[in-house]
N, C-alpha and C positions, 0 to 999 in steps of 0.2 A: 417195179421199175428195174430191178436187178436183172430179171429175165430178159427184158428188152435190151438192156445194155450188153448183156452177154452175147446177144445176136446182132450187135452193132446197129440197133435201132435207137434213134434219139427219142427220149421220153422226158416228161416233166409233169408237174402238177398243175391243175387248173382249179381255181377257187371259184365256186358258184355262190351267188347271193340271190335269195328269192324275195319276191314281193310279199309284204305282210308277214314276214318271218323274222325272228330274232336270231336265227342260226343260218349257217351256210353249209356247204358240202364240198368235198374235195374229190376230184376225179383225175384220171391220168390222161395226158395228151401224148399221142404217139405220131411221129411223122413216118408215113408209109410210102413205099415206092409206087404202089398202085392206086391208092385212094387219097394221097396227100395227108393232111392232118386229120386224124380221127381221135375220138375220146373213148376211154374205157371206164365203165362203172366198176370200181374195185370190189363191190359187194357181190356182184353177179357175173362179172366179166362180159357184160353186154357192151357191144361196140356201138358207138353213136357216131354217125357219119356227118352230121351237121349240128351246129349249136348256134342259136340266135337269141338275142334279147327278145323276151315275150313268149318264147317256147314254153310249153308245159313239160318240165323235166320228167314228171311221172309217166307221161305217155311215151316218152322216148325209151324208158327203161322198164315199161310194163309194170309199174307200181300202181296201187290203188290209193291215189292221193291227188293233190292239186298244188304243185309247186311251180309257179311262174318265174322264169329266170329274169331277175332285175338287172344283174350285171355279172360278168365273169372276167377273170384275168388269168393268163397263163404265166407261171412263175418259173423262170429258168434257174437251174441249180448251179 
């Protein structure tokens, strides 16, 4: 997030909760001038252009798993 801030891009964290899982995951939300709000998977730097309840997060980031998004919330710092 520091790199985004240094370039005057707004960024914050987004907390994901998955169906049938006891854990969550944190990604970065970035407001861009060309695509609006996008998300970045911090483990791979994969850009996610849309995020919806019911999406399979693994398909969005090319992982071999099945994590269905139950809810998500973006937390401003």
